[in-house]
C-alpha positions in Angstrom: -34.7 -59.9 35.6 -34.1 -57.5 38.6 -35.8 -60.1 40.8 -33.3 -62.8 39.5 -30.4 -60.5 40.2 -31.6 -59.6 43.7 -31.5 -63.3 44.5 -27.9 -63.5 43.3 -27.0 -60.9 46.0 -29.3 -62.1 48.7 -28.7 -65.9 48.5 -26.6 -66.7 45.5 -23.0 -66.5 44.3 -22.9 -62.8 45.5 -24.2 -63.4 49.0 -20.9 -62.3 50.4 -22.1 -58.7 49.6 -24.4 -59.1 52.6 -21.8 -60.9 54.8 -19.5 -57.9 54.2 -22.1 -55.5 55.6 -23.8 -53.9 52.5 -27.5 -53.8 53.5 -29.3 -51.6 51.0 -31.6 -53.1 48.3 -29.3 -54.3 45.6 -29.0 -56.6 42.6 -26.1 -57.9 40.6 -24.2 -60.7 38.9 -20.8 -62.3 39.4 -18.7 -63.2 36.3 -15.8 -65.6 36.0 -13.8 -66.4 32.8 -10.1 -66.0 33.0 -10.9 -62.7 34.7 -13.1 -61.8 37.7 -16.2 -59.5 37.3 -19.0 -58.2 39.4 -21.7 -55.9 38.1 -24.2 -54.6 40.7 -26.6 -51.8 41.2 -29.0 -50.1 43.6 -32.0 -47.9 42.5 -29.7 -45.0 41.9 -26.1 -46.3 41.4 -24.6 -48.8 39.1 -21.0 -50.1 39.4 -19.0 -52.7 37.5 -15.6 -54.1 38.8 -13.2 -56.0 36.7 -10.1 -57.8 38.1 -7.6 -59.3 35.7 -4.2 -59.1 33.9 -3.6 -56.8 31.0 -1.8 -59.6 29.1 -4.9 -61.9 29.4 -3.3 -64.4 31.8 -5.6 -66.6 33.9 -6.6 -64.9 37.2 -7.6 -68.2 38.8 -10.1 -66.4 41.1 -13.8 -66.2 40.7 -15.7 -63.0 40.4 -17.0 -63.5 44.0 -13.4 -63.8 45.3 -11.8 -61.0 43.3 -14.3 -58.3 42.1 -17.1 -58.6 44.6 -15.1 -57.4 47.7 -14.0 -54.3 45.8 -17.5 -53.6 44.6 -18.9 -54.0 48.1 -16.3 -51.6 49.7 -16.9 -49.0 47.0 -20.7 -49.2 47.4 -20.6 -48.9 51.2 -18.6 -45.7 50.8 -20.5 -44.4 47.8 -23.9 -44.9 49.5 -22.8 -43.0 52.5 -22.8 -39.9 50.3 -26.0 -37.8 50.0 -26.3 -38.4 46.3 -26.6 -42.2 46.6 -27.7 -43.0 50.2 -31.4 -42.9 49.4 -31.5 -46.2 47.6 -35.1 -47.5 47.3 -36.5 -51.0 47.1 -36.9 -52.3 43.6 -40.6 -52.3 42.4 -42.0 -54.5 39.7 -43.4 -52.8 36.6 -47.1 -53.1 35.8 -48.0 -56.5 34.7 -45.5 -58.4 36.8 -46.6 -60.2 40.0 -44.8 -62.4 42.5 -46.1 -65.8 43.6 -44.7 -68.3 46.1 -43.7 -71.5 44.5 -42.5 -74.9 45.5 -39.8 -76.6 43.4 -40.0 -80.4 43.7 -37.0 -82.4 42.6 -37.5 -84.9 39.8 -34.1 -86.6 40.1 -34.5 -90.2 41.3 -31.7 -89.7 43.7 -33.4 -86.7 45.4 -37.1 -87.5 44.9 -38.2 -86.0 48.3 -36.4 -82.7 48.0 -38.5 -79.5 48.3 -37.5 -75.9 48.1 -39.8 -72.9 48.4 -39.4 -69.3 47.3 -41.1 -66.3 45.7 -40.7 -65.8 42.0 -41.8 -63.1 39.5 -44.2 -63.8 36.7 -46.0 -61.9 34.0 -49.5 -61.5 35.3 -51.7 -64.4 34.4 -48.7 -66.8 33.9 -48.1 -67.8 37.5 -48.3 -71.6 38.1 -51.6 -72.9 39.3 -52.3 -75.9 41.6 -52.5 -79.2 39.9 -55.8 -80.9 39.6 -56.6 -83.7 42.0 -54.6 -86.8 41.2 -52.0 -85.1 39.1 -48.3 -86.1 39.5 -47.0 -82.7 40.7 -43.5 -82.6 39.2 -41.8 -79.3 38.6 -43.1 -76.1 40.1 -46.4 -75.7 42.0 -47.6 -72.8 44.2 -46.7 -73.0 47.9 -49.2 -70.3 49.1 -52.1 -71.5 51.2 -50.8 -75.0 51.7 -50.7 -75.9 55.4 -47.7 -77.8 56.8 -48.3 -80.9 58.9 -47.0 -79.2 62.0 -48.3 -75.7 61.6 -47.7 -73.7 64.8 -50.8 -72.8 66.9 -49.2 -70.1 69.0 -48.7 -67.4 66.3 -44.9 -67.8 66.3 -42.9 -68.2 63.1 -41.1 -71.5 63.2 -38.2 -72.7 60.9 -39.2 -75.5 58.6 -37.3 -78.6 57.6 -36.2 -78.9 54.0 -38.9 -81.4 53.2 -41.8 -79.5 54.7 -44.4 -77.4 52.9 -44.2 -73.7 53.8 -46.5 -72.6 56.7 -48.8 -69.7 56.1 -49.0 -67.8 59.4 -51.9 -65.4 59.9 -51.7 -62.8 62.6 -54.8 -62.6 64.8 -57.0 -59.5 64.7 -56.6 -57.0 67.5 -58.0 -58.5 70.8 -58.0 -62.0 69.4 -56.0 -64.6 71.3 -53.3 -66.3 69.3 -54.0 -69.4 71.5 -57.5 -69.8 70.1 -59.1 -72.7 68.3 -57.1 -73.7 65.1 -60.2 -74.6 63.2 -61.8 -71.2 63.9 -58.7 -69.4 62.7 -58.6 -71.5 59.6 -62.2 -70.6 58.8 -61.6 -66.9 59.2 -58.1 -66.6 57.9 -59.1 -65.0 54.6 -60.3 -61.9 56.4 -57.3 -61.4 58.7 -54.2 -59.4 57.9 -51.3 -59.5 57.5 -50.4 -63.0 56.4 -46.8 -64.2 56.7 -45.1 -67.1 55.0 -41.8 -68.3 56.3 -39.7 -69.8 53.4 -36.3 -71.3 54.2 -34.2 -71.5 51.1 -32.5 -74.9 50.5 -28.8 -75.4 49.8 -27.8 -71.8 50.7 -24.1 -71.7 51.6 -23.1 -70.9 55.2 -22.2 -67.2 55.5 -20.1 -65.8 58.3 -19.6 -62.2 59.3 -16.3 -60.3 59.1 -15.6 -61.4 62.7 -16.3 -65.0 61.7 -19.1 -65.2 64.3 -21.6 -67.9 63.4 -24.4 -66.1 61.6 -27.1 -66.6 59.1 -29.1 -64.4 56.6 -32.7 -63.3 57.2 -34.6 -61.9 54.2 -37.8 -59.9 54.9 -40.0 -58.9 52.0 -43.4 -57.1 52.3 -46.3 -56.3 50.2 -46.5 -53.3 49.9 -42.7 -52.8 50.0 -40.9 -49.9 51.7 -42.1 -50.7 55.3 -39.9 -50.1 58.3 -38.4 -53.3 59.8 -37.2 -53.7 63.4 -34.9 -56.5 64.6 -34.7 -57.0 68.3 -36.4 -53.7 68.8 -34.0 -51.7 66.6 -34.8 -50.2 63.2 -32.7 -51.8 60.4 -34.2 -50.2 57.3 -37.0 -50.6 54.8 -38.3 -53.7 53.2 -37.2 -55.7 51.2 -33.9 -56.2 53.0 -31.5 -59.0 53.9 -29.6 -59.0 57.2 -26.9 -61.2 58.6 -27.8 -62.1 62.2 -26.0 -64.0 64.9 -27.2 -67.6 65.1 -30.0 -67.9 67.6 -33.5 -66.5 68.4 -34.4 -63.0 67.2 -37.6 -61.0 67.1 -38.7 -59.1 64.0 -41.4 -56.4 63.7 -42.8 -54.7 60.6 -44.4 -51.3 60.9 -47.6 -51.6 58.8 -49.5 -49.2 56.6 -51.9 -46.9 58.5 -54.8 -48.7 60.0 -53.1 -52.1 60.1 -51.8 -54.1 63.1 -48.0 -54.5 63.2 -46.6 -58.0 62.6 -44.2 -59.1 65.3 -42.7 -62.6 65.5 -39.6 -64.4 66.6 -37.4 -66.5 64.3 -34.6 -69.0 64.9 -31.6 -68.1 62.7 -29.2 -70.8 61.6 -26.0 -70.7 59.6 -27.2 -73.4 57.2 -30.0 -71.6 55.3 -31.4 -68.2 54.4 -34.7 -67.6 56.3 -37.2 -65.6 54.2 -40.2 -64.0 55.6 -43.0 -62.7 53.4 -45.6 -60.4 54.9 -48.7 -59.3 53.0 -51.0 -56.5 54.2 
């Protein structure tokens, strides 16, 4: 449930939380009836905002339009205080795992539509690849499937909406990223970390407060809580979502002891949330 509510804040109806500058790990839900609601929380603070009329008249505003801006401003100020500033990434309880999935449209009008993302599952219930010859409708895993134009230079490249996610494996120390693709494929199981770039389809365009063209970047790591640098500057601990100006940016994740850092570049657009998953 927390994973679902994180998606609401990062890429869903509450994505304006990020556009308004609140960067800490958070989850929440908008609500719209004849009133406007937003309930959201970090690891150590929960706040609920209601906007409406005492006489029950129609507000004619959504929760995202009415309550969310108030919640965001309150949380930005509250989390600047010592009691609440140390918000931690959410961690799944024992028995819950995440797995990359690919959702394939079954509508006749949109038969080629593909969207990829990580989802939480009770251990042992994650979807498995279909057997050869199966008609793969619904949800199938995306991990380990190679796209038709996988990059060979070690750089993370945005994918089209109809492409399968590319799993990018960082070469070992001293290994040239320009090496033979077949050799890397044969040894990829032993290399670390692996990174999967997952653009999320149908994400609304988000603009910053200054209305500068920008797009969200979500970075998630396993294990969580690793320091992330964007364009050489520390921006916090994973998982996190940032709103970046449209264009080319570099990201770097400081790894656990004994591991090589993952450093790549990524092209940010205003049309989709770019999600990077790094597994050590």
